[in-house]
C-alpha positions in Angstrom: -74.8 -1.7 0.1 -72.0 0.2 1.9 -69.1 0.1 -0.6 -66.7 -0.5 2.2 -68.2 -4.0 2.5 -66.8 -4.8 -0.9 -63.3 -4.4 0.2 -61.8 -8.0 0.1 -60.7 -9.7 3.3 -57.1 -9.6 4.3 -56.6 -13.4 3.9 -58.1 -13.2 0.4 -55.7 -10.5 -0.7 -52.7 -12.2 0.9 -53.5 -15.3 -1.2 -52.6 -13.3 -4.3 -49.7 -15.0 -5.9 -47.6 -11.9 -6.0 -48.1 -11.1 -2.3 -47.7 -14.7 -1.2 -44.3 -14.8 -3.0 -43.3 -11.5 -1.5 -44.1 -12.8 2.0 -41.6 -15.5 1.6 -38.8 -13.0 1.4 -40.1 -9.9 3.1 -42.0 -11.5 5.9 -45.7 -11.9 6.5 -46.0 -8.9 8.8 -44.6 -6.4 6.3 -46.7 -7.7 3.4 -49.8 -7.7 5.6 -49.2 -4.0 6.5 -49.1 -3.1 2.8 -52.4 -5.0 2.3 -54.0 -3.2 5.2 -52.8 0.1 3.8 -54.4 -0.7 0.4 -57.6 -1.8 2.1 -57.8 1.6 3.9 -57.3 3.4 0.6 -60.2 1.4 -0.9 -62.4 2.3 2.1 -61.7 5.9 1.6 -62.7 5.6 -2.1 -59.2 6.3 -3.4 -59.0 3.0 -5.3 -61.6 0.4 -6.4 -62.0 -2.6 -4.0 -61.0 -5.0 -6.8 -57.7 -3.2 -7.1 -56.6 -3.7 -3.5 -54.2 -6.6 -4.4 -52.7 -4.6 -7.3 -52.1 -1.6 -5.0 -50.5 -3.7 -2.3 -48.3 -5.4 -5.0 -47.3 -2.0 -6.4 -46.1 -0.9 -2.9 -43.8 -3.9 -2.4 -40.2 -2.8 -1.8 -37.6 -3.9 -4.3 -35.9 -6.2 -1.8 -35.9 -7.5 1.7 -33.8 -4.6 3.1 -33.8 -0.8 2.6 -30.5 -1.1 0.7 -30.9 -0.7 -3.0 -28.5 -2.1 -5.7 -27.1 0.9 -7.6 -25.5 1.0 -11.1 -22.3 3.0 -10.5 -21.8 5.2 -13.6 -19.8 7.9 -11.7 -16.4 6.8 -12.9 -15.3 6.5 -9.3 -14.2 2.9 -8.9 -14.2 2.8 -5.1 -17.1 5.0 -4.3 -17.3 5.3 -0.5 -21.0 6.2 -0.5 -21.8 3.1 -2.6 -20.0 0.8 -0.3 -16.6 0.9 -2.0 -15.5 -2.4 -3.5 -18.3 -4.5 -5.1 -17.8 -8.2 -4.3 -16.9 -10.8 -6.9 -19.3 -13.6 -7.7 -17.1 -16.0 -5.8 -17.3 -13.8 -2.7 -21.1 -13.4 -3.0 -21.4 -17.2 -3.3 -19.2 -17.6 -0.3 -21.5 -15.3 1.7 -24.5 -17.4 0.9 -22.7 -20.6 1.7 -21.5 -19.2 5.1 -25.0 -17.9 6.1 -26.0 -21.1 7.8 -24.0 -23.2 10.3 -20.3 -23.3 9.5 -17.1 -24.7 11.0 -15.8 -21.2 11.6 -14.3 -22.2 15.0 -14.6 -26.0 14.9 -12.2 -28.7 13.7 -14.6 -31.2 12.2 -12.0 -34.0 12.3 -11.5 -33.8 16.1 -14.8 -32.1 17.2 -12.7 -29.6 19.1 -12.6 -25.8 19.0 -10.3 -24.5 16.3 -8.6 -21.1 15.3 -11.3 -18.8 14.1 -11.2 -18.1 10.4 -8.1 -20.2 9.9 -8.8 -20.7 6.1 -9.0 -16.9 5.6 -5.8 -16.3 7.6 -4.0 -19.0 5.5 -5.2 -17.3 2.3 -3.9 -13.9 3.6 -0.5 -15.4 4.6 -0.2 -16.8 1.1 -1.1 -13.5 -0.5 1.5 -11.6 1.7 4.3 -14.1 2.4 6.5 -11.4 3.8 4.1 -11.3 6.8 4.8 -14.0 9.4 1.7 -13.0 11.3 -1.7 -11.9 10.1 -5.0 -10.9 11.7 -8.3 -9.5 10.6 -10.6 -7.0 12.3 -13.7 -5.1 11.2 -12.2 -2.2 9.4 -9.0 -0.3 8.7 -9.4 2.2 11.5 -10.0 -0.7 13.9 -6.7 -2.2 12.8 -4.9 1.0 13.7 -6.7 1.4 17.0 -5.8 -2.1 18.1 -2.1 -1.5 17.3 -2.1 1.9 19.1 -3.9 0.3 22.2 -1.5 -2.6 22.5 1.8 -0.8 21.6 1.3 2.8 22.8 -1.5 3.2 25.5 0.0 5.7 27.9 3.0 6.1 25.7 3.9 8.2 22.6 3.3 7.6 18.9 5.7 9.6 16.7 4.1 10.8 13.5 4.8 13.4 10.9 2.6 16.5 10.9 2.1 16.0 7.2 0.4 12.6 7.8 -2.2 13.6 10.4 -5.0 13.1 8.0 -8.8 13.2 8.2 -10.2 9.9 7.0 -13.7 10.9 6.1 -17.0 12.0 7.7 -15.1 14.2 10.1 -13.0 11.5 11.7 -9.4 12.6 12.2 -6.4 10.4 12.7 -5.2 12.3 15.8 -8.5 12.0 17.5 -8.6 8.3 16.7 -5.2 7.6 18.1 -5.6 9.7 21.2 -8.8 7.8 22.0 -6.6 4.8 22.8 -4.8 6.6 25.6 -1.7 7.2 23.4 0.0 10.6 23.1 1.0 11.9 19.7 4.5 13.3 19.2 4.3 15.3 16.1 7.5 15.9 14.1 8.5 17.8 11.0 6.2 20.3 9.2 3.2 20.0 7.0 5.2 19.6 3.8 8.6 18.3 5.0 9.8 15.8 7.5 13.4 14.4 7.9 14.9 11.4 9.6 16.5 13.7 12.1 13.1 14.9 13.2 12.1 11.4 14.1 15.4 10.5 15.7 15.2 13.5 18.0 11.8 12.5 19.2 12.6 8.8 20.0 12.9 8.2 23.7 11.9 5.8 26.5 8.2 6.7 26.1 8.1 5.9 22.4 5.5 3.2 21.6 6.1 3.2 17.9 6.7 5.3 14.9 3.7 5.6 12.6 3.9 6.3 8.9 0.5 7.0 7.3 -0.2 7.1 3.6 -2.1 10.4 2.9 -4.4 8.5 0.7 -7.0 11.1 -0.1 -4.8 14.1 -1.0 -1.5 15.0 -2.7 0.9 17.7 -1.7 3.1 19.0 -4.5 6.1 21.2 -4.5 8.7 21.7 -1.8 8.1 18.4 0.0 10.0 15.5 1.6 9.1 12.4 3.7 11.1 9.6 5.2 11.1 6.1 3.7 10.1 3.1 5.8 13.6 1.6 5.5 15.1 4.7 7.2 12.6 4.7 9.9 13.2 1.0 10.6 16.7 1.9 11.7 15.6 4.0 14.7 15.4 1.0 17.0 11.6 1.2 17.7 8.7 -0.6 16.0 7.5 1.1 12.8 3.8 0.8 12.0 2.8 1.6 8.4 -0.8 2.4 7.6 -1.0 1.9 3.8 -4.8 2.5 3.9 -5.9 1.2 0.5 -5.2 -2.6 0.9 -2.8 -3.0 -2.0 -0.9 -6.2 -1.0 1.9 -6.1 -3.6 3.3 -3.6 -6.1 1.2 -3.0 -9.2 2.4 -1.1 -12.3 -1.0 0.6 -12.7 -0.5 2.3 -9.3 3.2 3.1 -9.1 2.9 5.6 -6.3 0.6 3.6 -4.1 2.3 1.9 -1.1 1.8 -1.8 -0.7 2.1 -4.2 2.2 4.8 -6.4 0.8 7.2 -3.5 0.0 6.6 -1.9 3.4 7.3 -5.2 5.3 10.5 -5.8 3.2 11.6 -2.3 4.1 11.5 -3.2 7.8 8.0 -2.3 9.0 7.0 -4.3 12.1 3.3 -4.0 11.2 1.2 -2.9 8.3 -2.4 -2.0 8.6 -4.8 -1.8 5.6 -8.4 -2.0 4.5 -10.0 -5.0 2.8 -12.7 -3.2 0.9 -10.6 -0.8 -1.1 -7.9 -2.0 -3.6 -8.0 -5.5 -2.3 -11.6 -5.6 -3.7 -13.1 -7.5 -0.8 -15.5 -6.9 2.1 -15.1 -4.2 4.7 -12.3 -5.5 7.0 -9.0 -4.3 8.6 -5.8 -6.2 7.9 -2.9 -6.5 10.3 0.2 -7.9 8.7 3.7 -8.2 10.2 5.8 -9.9 12.8 4.3 -13.0 14.1 5.0 -12.3 17.8 3.6 -8.8 17.5 0.5 -9.8 15.7 -0.1 -12.5 18.3 0.0 -9.8 21.0 -2.6 -7.9 19.1 -4.8 -10.9 18.6 -4.7 -11.8 22.3 -5.6 -8.3 23.6 -9.1 -8.1 25.0 -10.0 -5.3 22.5 -9.4 -7.7 19.6 -12.6 -9.6 20.7 -14.7 -6.4 20.2 -13.2 -5.8 16.8 -13.4 -9.3 15.4 -15.2 -10.0 12.1 -18.1 -12.4 11.6 -18.2 -15.5 9.5 -19.6 -13.7 6.5 -16.7 -11.3 6.3 -14.2 -14.2 6.7 -15.9 -16.1 3.9 -16.0 -13.2 1.5 -12.5 -12.2 2.3 -11.1 -15.7 1.7 -13.0 -16.0 -1.6 -11.6 -12.6 -2.7 -8.0 -13.7 -1.8 -8.3 -17.1 -3.5 -10.8 -16.4 -6.3 -10.8 -14.7 -9.6 -10.0 -11.1 -10.3 -12.4 -8.9 -8.2 -14.7 -6.4 -10.0 -12.5 -3.5 -8.6 -9.5 -4.6 -10.7 -11.6 -5.4 -13.7 -12.8 -1.8 -13.6 -9.4 -0.3 -12.9 -7.9 -2.1 -15.9 -10.9 -1.5 -18.3 -9.7 -0.9 -21.8 -10.6 2.7 -22.8 -11.1 1.7 -26.5 -13.7 -0.9 -25.4 -15.3 1.5 -23.0 -15.7 3.9 -25.9 -17.4 1.3 -28.0 -19.9 0.5 -25.2 -20.6 4.2 -24.6 -21.2 4.8 -28.4 -23.7 1.8 -28.4 -25.4 3.3 -25.4 -25.7 6.7 -27.2 -27.1 5.0 -30.4 -29.7 3.2 -28.3 -31.0 6.5 -27.0 -32.3 7.7 -30.4 -32.8 11.5 -30.7 -32.3 12.2 -27.0 -29.9 15.0 -26.3 -26.8 12.9 -25.7 -23.2 13.0 -26.7 -20.1 10.7 -26.3 -17.3 12.5 -24.5 -13.8 11.7 -23.3 -13.5 11.9 -19.5 -11.3 10.8 -16.6 -12.2 8.2 -14.0 -10.6 7.9 -10.6 -9.7 5.2 -8.2 -11.6 6.7 -5.2 -11.9 5.3 -1.7 -8.7 6.9 -0.5 -6.6 5.2 -3.1 -4.1 6.6 -5.6 -5.0 10.3 -5.1 -4.3 12.3 -8.2 -4.3 9.4 -10.6 -6.7 9.7 -13.5 -7.9 6.8 -15.7 -8.7 7.5 -19.3 -12.4 6.8 -19.9 -15.5 7.7 -21.9 -19.0 8.7 -20.9 -22.4 9.6 -22.3 -23.3 13.2 -21.7 -26.9 13.9 -20.9 -29.0 16.8 -19.7 -28.5 17.5 -16.0 -32.2 17.3 -15.3 -32.1 13.5 -15.8 -29.8 13.0 -12.7 -32.6 12.9 -10.2 -35.0 10.5 -12.0 -32.1 8.2 -12.8 -30.9 8.3 -9.2 -34.3 7.5 -7.8 -35.4 5.0 -10.5 -35.3 1.2 -10.5 -32.6 0.3 -10.7 -31.0 3.5 -9.5 -28.3 4.8 -11.9 -25.8 7.2 -10.4 -23.7 9.4 -12.7 -21.8 12.6 -12.0 -22.7 16.2 -12.9 -20.0 18.4 -14.6 -20.6 21.8 -16.1 -24.3 21.4 -16.2 -24.3 18.0 -17.9 -24.8 14.5 -16.5 -22.0 12.1 -17.3 -22.6 8.3 -17.3 -19.2 6.5 -17.3 -19.7 2.7 -17.9 -16.3 1.7 -16.4 -17.9 0.3 -13.2 -21.1 -1.0 -14.9 -20.9 -4.7 -15.9 -21.3 -4.9 -19.7 -24.3 -7.2 -19.4 -26.1 -4.4 -17.6 -25.6 -1.7 -20.3 -29.1 -2.3 -21.6 -30.5 -1.6 -18.1 -28.7 1.8 -18.2 -30.2 2.6 -21.6 -33.7 1.6 -20.5 -33.4 3.7 -17.3 -32.3 6.7 -19.3 -35.3 6.4 -21.7 -37.7 6.1 -18.8 -36.1 9.1 -17.1 -36.4 11.1 -20.3 -40.0 10.3 -20.8 -40.8 11.2 -17.2 -39.1 14.6 -17.7 -40.7 15.4 -21.0 
C-alpha cells in the first residue's frame, strides 16, 4: 500500500482535542493550514502518519497574534521597544470589558448621543484639577500636532534651539511641527536661552511659545533655560510639552516636569503621553484652558487623532485604579530586589552566575540621567539569544560581555519562569 494513503484525513486531525481548542482562539483557517503542512511532511516521509496531529500541535503559535509577551529583565522600566508601560490588571480587565458593545457615545438614560469617553475625561480632570479642559488623542506627538495645527498653522512657533529634540526612530520635532504648516522661530543657543530671546521674537505672527522637555538627554555645564512662569508673561499662549506624562510632582523624580506645576505656572496648554510615567495605554493628553481645549477638540483634525473605546477604557482604569506596574517597578525596594536575585542565583545550581549590583533607568524618554539602585544576575553572554527567543522570551541587557537579568520589572510571581528559562537556555547551549 502506498504509505501516503496512511496519512489521516484533515477532518480527523482537526478533531484532535489540542487542535480543536486552538481553532477556537486562532481560527479554523490557521489551524487547518498547520494540519495541511503536517500532512505534507508525512507524505514526504519526514514524519510518521500517526504523528501528523502531534506535528500540527507543535507548530501552533503561542497566541492569537504575532505579538509575544516578554519578561522584561533589562532594568529599563519604560522600554520603548517593549511597548513602554505595562498595563495594570484593572486596565487589562477594562480592555476586556470594553471589547464588546459599550456606551462610549451613548447616554443610556436618555437614549441620546453623549460626549465620547466622558468617564475617562472626568477621571483625567480629577487627576489634574488645575486643568479646566482636557482631551485625549492617540499619542503624545499627535497632541502636539493638533495644538500646532489649531494655534499656529501659517504662523510662528517660538522655541529654544536647545529644545528641538529628536523623539525616536528618526522623527524630529522641527519636522513634526513644520508638517502642520507652522513656521519655527528658533531663539537662544543650544545650551543657553534667555527670556529676552523669546521677547525679541514675539510679534503679530506668533502662534504660541513652545517649551519642550528634552526628555531623552541631559546637557550639563554652562546652560540656562527660561521657566514657564516667565514665558507666561510674554502675552502669548505658552504650550508645554512635558513628554513623560507625570501629572503631579513626585519626590522620586525631582527634575521631571509635571502637568500640574506647568499649569499653575501659567501654561495655556500641556501635552503629554499616557503610556510613559502615567503608566497607561498609548495616548496623548491635552490639558489646559477649557476654551482652548474645546477649540482643539472641535478642529477637524481631532477626529483623525481620536482614540478608540479600548484606549479610553484602559486610560480611565489607570487613572482611577490601583498603582500601575510602572510605579511599582520605579519604587521597588533594592533590598528586596537583592533577595529575589539571590534566590534566582541559588536556583541555577552550578551555572556560571553571579549576583551583581547594577543601576536601572526610567527609560521611555523620562527622567534622563536618573539611575535607580538595583541588582541583577550576571550570566554568560551566550545565553542572551536563547533566552530572547525562548518561551516565554526573557530580555536582559549585555554589559562587558555578560548578560544581566534585572528583576525590577518582572512580577515576583514570575521569578520561577525566569529561572526555568535560564536553565533551558543553558542546556541548549551546552
